[in-house]
TIRO-2110 file (N, C-alpha, C; in Angstrom, 1 decimal):
// TIRO-2110
-37.0, -9.2, -14.5, N, 1, A
-35.9, -8.3, -14.7, CA, 1, A
-35.9, -7.2, -13.7, C, 1, A
-37.1, -6.6, -13.4, N, 2, A
-37.1, -5.6, -12.4, CA, 2, A
-36.8, -6.1, -11.0, C, 2, A
-37.1, -7.4, -10.8, N, 3, A
-36.8, -8.0, -9.5, CA, 3, A
-35.3, -8.0, -9.3, C, 3, A
-34.5, -8.4, -10.3, N, 4, A
-33.1, -8.5, -10.2, CA, 4, A
-32.5, -7.1, -10.0, C, 4, A
-33.0, -6.1, -10.7, N, 5, A
-32.5, -4.8, -10.5, CA, 5, A
-32.8, -4.3, -9.1, C, 5, A
-33.9, -4.6, -8.6, N, 6, A
-34.3, -4.2, -7.2, CA, 6, A
-33.3, -4.9, -6.2, C, 6, A
-33.0, -6.1, -6.4, N, 7, A
-32.1, -6.8, -5.5, CA, 7, A
-30.7, -6.2, -5.6, C, 7, A
-30.2, -5.9, -6.8, N, 8, A
-28.9, -5.3, -6.9, CA, 8, A
-28.9, -3.9, -6.2, C, 8, A
-29.9, -3.2, -6.3, N, 9, A
-30.0, -1.9, -5.7, CA, 9, A
-30.0, -2.0, -4.1, C, 9, A
-30.6, -3.1, -3.7, N, 10, A
-30.6, -3.3, -2.2, CA, 10, A
-29.2, -3.7, -1.7, C, 10, A
-28.5, -4.5, -2.5, N, 11, A
-27.1, -4.8, -2.1, CA, 11, A
-26.2, -3.6, -2.1, C, 11, A
-26.4, -2.8, -3.1, N, 12, A
-25.6, -1.5, -3.2, CA, 12, A
-25.9, -0.6, -2.0, C, 12, A
-27.2, -0.5, -1.6, N, 13, A
-27.6, 0.3, -0.5, CA, 13, A
-27.0, -0.2, 0.8, C, 13, A
-27.1, -1.5, 1.0, N, 14, A
-26.5, -2.1, 2.2, CA, 14, A
-25.0, -1.9, 2.3, C, 14, A
-24.3, -2.0, 1.2, N, 15, A
-22.9, -1.7, 1.1, CA, 15, A
-22.6, -0.3, 1.5, C, 15, A
-23.4, 0.6, 1.1, N, 16, A
-23.2, 2.0, 1.4, CA, 16, A
-23.3, 2.3, 2.9, C, 16, A
-24.2, 1.5, 3.6, N, 17, A
-24.3, 1.7, 5.0, CA, 17, A
-23.2, 1.0, 5.8, C, 17, A
-22.4, 0.2, 5.2, N, 18, A
-21.3, -0.4, 5.9, CA, 18, A
-20.2, 0.7, 5.9, C, 18, A
-20.4, 1.7, 6.7, N, 19, A
-19.6, 2.9, 6.7, CA, 19, A
-18.3, 2.6, 7.4, C, 19, A
-17.3, 3.5, 7.1, N, 20, A
-16.0, 3.4, 7.7, CA, 20, A
-16.1, 3.7, 9.2, C, 20, A
-15.2, 3.1, 10.0, N, 21, A
-15.1, 3.3, 11.4, CA, 21, A
-13.8, 4.0, 11.7, C, 21, A
-13.9, 5.0, 12.6, N, 22, A
-12.7, 5.7, 13.0, CA, 22, A
-12.2, 5.1, 14.4, C, 22, A
-10.9, 4.6, 14.3, N, 23, A
-10.3, 4.0, 15.5, CA, 23, A
-9.2, 4.8, 16.0, C, 23, A
-9.1, 5.2, 17.2, N, 24, A
-8.1, 6.0, 17.8, CA, 24, A
-7.1, 5.1, 18.6, C, 24, A
-5.8, 5.4, 18.5, N, 25, A
-4.8, 4.6, 19.2, CA, 25, A
-3.4, 5.0, 18.7, C, 25, A
-2.5, 4.1, 19.0, N, 26, A
-1.1, 4.4, 18.6, CA, 26, A
-0.7, 3.5, 17.4, C, 26, A
0.1, 4.1, 16.5, N, 27, A
0.6, 3.4, 15.4, CA, 27, A
1.8, 2.6, 15.8, C, 27, A
1.7, 1.3, 15.7, N, 28, A
2.8, 0.4, 16.1, CA, 28, A
2.9, -0.7, 15.0, C, 28, A
4.1, -1.3, 15.0, N, 29, A
4.4, -2.4, 14.1, CA, 29, A
3.9, -3.7, 14.8, C, 29, A
3.7, -4.7, 14.0, N, 30, A
3.1, -6.0, 14.5, CA, 30, A
4.2, -6.6, 15.4, C, 30, A
5.4, -6.6, 15.0, N, 31, A
6.5, -7.3, 15.8, CA, 31, A
6.5, -6.8, 17.2, C, 31, A
6.6, -5.5, 17.3, N, 32, A
6.6, -4.9, 18.7, CA, 32, A
5.3, -5.0, 19.4, C, 32, A
4.2, -4.8, 18.7, N, 33, A
2.9, -4.9, 19.3, CA, 33, A
2.6, -6.2, 19.9, C, 33, A
3.1, -7.3, 19.2, N, 34, A
2.9, -8.6, 19.8, CA, 34, A
3.8, -8.8, 21.1, C, 34, A
5.0, -8.3, 21.0, N, 35, A
5.9, -8.5, 22.1, CA, 35, A
5.7, -7.6, 23.3, C, 35, A
5.4, -6.3, 23.0, N, 36, A
5.3, -5.3, 24.1, CA, 36, A
4.0, -4.6, 24.2, C, 36, A
3.1, -4.9, 23.3, N, 37, A
1.8, -4.1, 23.3, CA, 37, A
1.0, -4.0, 24.5, C, 37, A
1.1, -5.1, 25.4, N, 38, A
0.3, -5.0, 26.6, CA, 38, A
1.0, -4.4, 27.8, C, 38, A
2.3, -3.9, 27.6, N, 39, A
3.0, -3.2, 28.7, CA, 39, A
2.5, -1.8, 28.8, C, 39, A
2.3, -1.4, 30.1, N, 40, A
1.8, 0.0, 30.3, CA, 40, A
2.6, 1.0, 29.6, C, 40, A
2.0, 2.0, 28.9, N, 41, A
2.7, 3.1, 28.3, CA, 41, A
3.4, 2.7, 27.0, C, 41, A
3.3, 1.5, 26.5, N, 42, A
4.1, 1.1, 25.3, CA, 42, A
3.8, 2.0, 24.1, C, 42, A
2.5, 2.2, 23.9, N, 43, A
2.1, 3.0, 22.7, CA, 43, A
2.8, 4.4, 22.6, C, 43, A
2.8, 5.1, 23.7, N, 44, A
3.3, 6.4, 23.7, CA, 44, A
4.8, 6.4, 23.6, C, 44, A
5.5, 5.4, 24.0, N, 45, A
6.9, 5.3, 24.0, CA, 45, A
7.5, 4.7, 22.7, C, 45, A
6.6, 4.1, 21.9, N, 46, A
7.1, 3.5, 20.6, CA, 46, A
7.5, 4.6, 19.7, C, 46, A
8.6, 4.4, 19.0, N, 47, A
9.2, 5.5, 18.2, CA, 47, A
9.1, 5.3, 16.7, C, 47, A
9.3, 6.4, 16.0, N, 48, A
9.4, 6.4, 14.6, CA, 48, A
10.5, 5.6, 14.1, C, 48, A
11.7, 5.7, 14.8, N, 49, A
12.9, 4.9, 14.4, CA, 49, A
12.5, 3.4, 14.4, C, 49, A
11.8, 3.0, 15.4, N, 50, A
11.5, 1.5, 15.5, CA, 50, A
10.5, 1.2, 14.4, C, 50, A
9.5, 2.0, 14.1, N, 51, A
8.6, 1.7, 13.1, CA, 51, A
9.3, 1.5, 11.7, C, 51, A
10.5, 2.2, 11.6, N, 52, A
11.2, 2.1, 10.3, CA, 52, A
12.3, 1.0, 10.2, C, 52, A
12.5, 0.4, 11.4, N, 53, A
13.5, -0.7, 11.4, CA, 53, A
13.1, -1.8, 10.4, C, 53, A
14.0, -2.4, 9.6, N, 54, A
13.6, -3.4, 8.6, CA, 54, A
12.7, -4.5, 9.1, C, 54, A
13.0, -5.1, 10.2, N, 55, A
12.2, -6.2, 10.8, CA, 55, A
10.8, -5.8, 11.2, C, 55, A
10.8, -4.6, 11.8, N, 56, A
9.5, -4.0, 12.2, CA, 56, A
8.6, -3.6, 11.0, C, 56, A
9.2, -2.9, 10.1, N, 57, A
8.4, -2.5, 8.9, CA, 57, A
7.9, -3.7, 8.1, C, 57, A
8.8, -4.8, 8.0, N, 58, A
8.4, -6.0, 7.3, CA, 58, A
7.2, -6.7, 8.0, C, 58, A
7.1, -6.6, 9.3, N, 59, A
6.1, -7.3, 10.0, CA, 59, A
4.7, -6.7, 9.7, C, 59, A
4.6, -5.5, 9.3, N, 60, A
3.4, -4.8, 9.0, CA, 60, A
3.0, -3.9, 10.2, C, 60, A
1.9, -3.2, 10.1, N, 61, A
1.5, -2.2, 11.0, CA, 61, A
0.1, -2.4, 11.5, C, 61, A
-0.3, -1.7, 12.5, N, 62, A
-1.6, -1.7, 13.1, CA, 62, A
-1.8, -0.6, 14.1, C, 62, A
-3.0, -0.6, 14.7, N, 63, A
-3.3, 0.5, 15.6, CA, 63, A
-3.6, -0.2, 17.0, C, 63, A
-2.9, 0.3, 18.0, N, 64, A
-3.1, -0.2, 19.4, CA, 64, A
-3.9, 0.8, 20.1, C, 64, A
-5.1, 0.3, 20.5, N, 65, A
-6.0, 1.2, 21.2, CA, 65, A
-5.7, 1.4, 22.7, C, 65, A
-6.3, 2.3, 23.4, N, 66, A
-6.0, 2.6, 24.8, CA, 66, A
-6.4, 1.4, 25.7, C, 66, A
-7.3, 0.6, 25.2, N, 67, A
-7.7, -0.6, 26.0, CA, 67, A
-6.9, -1.9, 25.5, C, 67, A
-5.8, -1.6, 24.9, N, 68, A
-4.8, -2.7, 24.5, CA, 68, A
-5.4, -3.7, 23.4, C, 68, A
-6.3, -3.2, 22.6, N, 69, A
-6.7, -4.0, 21.5, CA, 69, A
-5.9, -3.6, 20.3, C, 69, A
-5.5, -4.6, 19.5, N, 70, A
-4.6, -4.4, 18.4, CA, 70, A
-5.3, -4.8, 17.1, C, 70, A
-5.4, -3.9, 16.1, N, 71, A
-6.0, -4.1, 14.8, CA, 71, A
-4.9, -4.0, 13.8, C, 71, A
-4.7, -5.1, 13.1, N, 72, A
-3.7, -5.2, 12.0, CA, 72, A
-4.3, -4.5, 10.7, C, 72, A
-3.4, -3.9, 10.0, N, 73, A
-3.8, -3.2, 8.7, CA, 73, A
-3.7, -4.3, 7.6, C, 73, A
-4.5, -4.0, 6.6, N, 74, A
-4.4, -4.8, 5.4, CA, 74, A
-3.2, -4.3, 4.6, C, 74, A
-2.9, -5.0, 3.5, N, 75, A
-1.7, -4.6, 2.7, CA, 75, A
-1.7, -3.2, 2.3, C, 75, A
-2.9, -2.7, 1.8, N, 76, A
-2.9, -1.3, 1.4, CA, 76, A
-2.7, -0.4, 2.6, C, 76, A
-3.2, -0.8, 3.7, N, 77, A
-3.1, 0.0, 4.9, CA, 77, A
-1.6, 0.1, 5.4, C, 77, A
-0.9, -1.1, 5.2, N, 78, A
0.5, -1.1, 5.5, CA, 78, A
1.3, -0.1, 4.6, C, 78, A
0.9, -0.1, 3.3, N, 79, A
1.6, 0.8, 2.4, CA, 79, A
1.3, 2.3, 2.8, C, 79, A
0.0, 2.6, 3.2, N, 80, A
-0.3, 3.9, 3.6, CA, 80, A
0.5, 4.3, 4.9, C, 80, A
0.6, 3.3, 5.8, N, 81, A
1.4, 3.5, 7.0, CA, 81, A
2.8, 3.9, 6.8, C, 81, A
3.4, 3.1, 5.8, N, 82, A
4.9, 3.4, 5.5, CA, 82, A
5.0, 4.9, 5.0, C, 82, A
4.1, 5.3, 4.1, N, 83, A
4.2, 6.7, 3.6, CA, 83, A
3.9, 7.7, 4.8, C, 83, A
3.0, 7.4, 5.6, N, 84, A
2.6, 8.2, 6.7, CA, 84, A
3.8, 8.4, 7.7, C, 84, A
4.5, 7.3, 7.9, N, 85, A
5.7, 7.3, 8.8, CA, 85, A
6.8, 8.0, 8.2, C, 85, A
7.1, 7.9, 6.9, N, 86, A
8.1, 8.6, 6.2, CA, 86, A
7.9, 10.1, 6.3, C, 86, A
6.7, 10.5, 6.2, N, 87, A
6.4, 12.0, 6.2, CA, 87, A
6.2, 12.5, 7.6, C, 87, A
6.2, 11.7, 8.6, N, 88, A
6.0, 12.1, 10.0, CA, 88, A
7.1, 12.9, 10.6, C, 88, A
6.7, 14.0, 11.3, N, 89, A
7.7, 14.9, 12.0, CA, 89, A
7.9, 14.4, 13.4, C, 89, A
6.9, 13.8, 14.0, N, 90, A
7.0, 13.3, 15.4, CA, 90, A
7.9, 12.1, 15.5, C, 90, A
8.6, 12.0, 16.7, N, 91, A
9.6, 10.9, 16.9, CA, 91, A
9.0, 9.8, 17.8, C, 91, A
8.0, 10.2, 18.6, N, 92, A
7.3, 9.2, 19.5, CA, 92, A
5.9, 9.7, 19.8, C, 92, A
5.2, 8.9, 20.6, N, 93, A
3.8, 9.2, 21.0, CA, 93, A
3.0, 9.5, 19.8, C, 93, A
3.0, 8.5, 18.8, N, 94, A
2.4, 8.6, 17.5, CA, 94, A
1.0, 8.2, 17.6, C, 94, A
0.1, 9.1, 18.1, N, 95, A
-1.3, 8.8, 18.3, CA, 95, A
-2.0, 9.1, 17.0, C, 95, A
-2.8, 8.2, 16.5, N, 96, A
-3.5, 8.4, 15.2, CA, 96, A
-4.9, 8.1, 15.3, C, 96, A
-5.6, 8.5, 14.3, N, 97, A
-7.0, 8.1, 14.0, CA, 97, A
-7.0, 7.4, 12.7, C, 97, A
-7.4, 6.1, 12.7, N, 98, A
-7.3, 5.3, 11.5, CA, 98, A
-8.8, 5.1, 11.1, C, 98, A
-9.1, 5.4, 9.9, N, 99, A
-10.5, 5.2, 9.4, CA, 99, A
-10.5, 4.1, 8.4, C, 99, A
-11.5, 3.2, 8.5, N, 100, A
-11.6, 2.1, 7.6, CA, 100, A
-12.6, 1.1, 8.1, C, 100, A
-12.6, -0.1, 7.5, N, 101, A
-13.5, -1.1, 7.8, CA, 101, A
-12.9, -2.2, 8.7, C, 101, A
-13.5, -2.5, 9.8, N, 102, A
-12.9, -3.5, 10.7, CA, 102, A
-13.6, -4.8, 10.4, C, 102, A
-12.8, -5.9, 10.3, N, 103, A
-13.3, -7.2, 10.1, CA, 103, A
-12.5, -8.1, 11.1, C, 103, A
-13.1, -8.4, 12.2, N, 104, A
-12.3, -9.2, 13.2, CA, 104, A
-11.2, -8.4, 13.8, C, 104, A
-10.0, -8.9, 13.7, N, 105, A
-8.8, -8.1, 14.2, CA, 105, A
-8.0, -7.5, 13.1, C, 105, A
-8.6, -7.3, 11.9, N, 106, A
-7.9, -6.7, 10.7, CA, 106, A
-8.7, -5.5, 10.3, C, 106, A
-8.0, -4.5, 9.8, N, 107, A
-8.6, -3.3, 9.4, CA, 107, A
-8.3, -3.0, 7.9, C, 107, A
-9.3, -2.7, 7.1, N, 108, A
-9.0, -2.3, 5.7, CA, 108, A
-9.0, -0.7, 5.9, C, 108, A
-7.8, -0.2, 5.7, N, 109, A
-7.6, 1.2, 6.0, CA, 109, A
-7.9, 2.1, 4.8, C, 109, A
-8.6, 3.2, 5.1, N, 110, A
-8.9, 4.2, 4.0, CA, 110, A
-8.1, 5.5, 4.3, C, 110, A
-7.8, 5.7, 5.6, N, 111, A
-7.1, 7.0, 6.0, CA, 111, A
-6.4, 6.8, 7.3, C, 111, A
-5.2, 7.4, 7.4, N, 112, A
-4.5, 7.5, 8.7, CA, 112, A
-4.2, 9.0, 8.9, C, 112, A
-4.5, 9.5, 10.1, N, 113, A
-4.3, 10.9, 10.5, CA, 113, A
-3.7, 10.9, 11.9, C, 113, A
-2.8, 11.9, 12.1, N, 114, A
-2.2, 12.2, 13.4, CA, 114, A
-3.3, 12.9, 14.2, C, 114, A
-3.4, 12.5, 15.5, N, 115, A
-4.3, 13.1, 16.4, CA, 115, A
-3.7, 14.4, 16.9, C, 115, A
END
């Protein structure tokens, strides 16, 4: 019984060390990110109005890094992004720090903050 408890404690400890990662970049929707994400200056030119367009909002969101890597948000992250965008005062150049867990090209988002 003590062995099982020790193993469970070890798994919990390992999970605690799988700390969140902070990724800096531009908040973009997936539709535009796929189409224009590799164009120079795209992230800084992308607008709040575009992020709120129905097709763009429906595609989901992610963060585009300065080295043109794109990480898609999970469902909860997309919900957070919608609220973040609605409350946003900025119209363009939406540079953010997204905190969460990265798995491949997807991010489980815990926090989105304006830089």
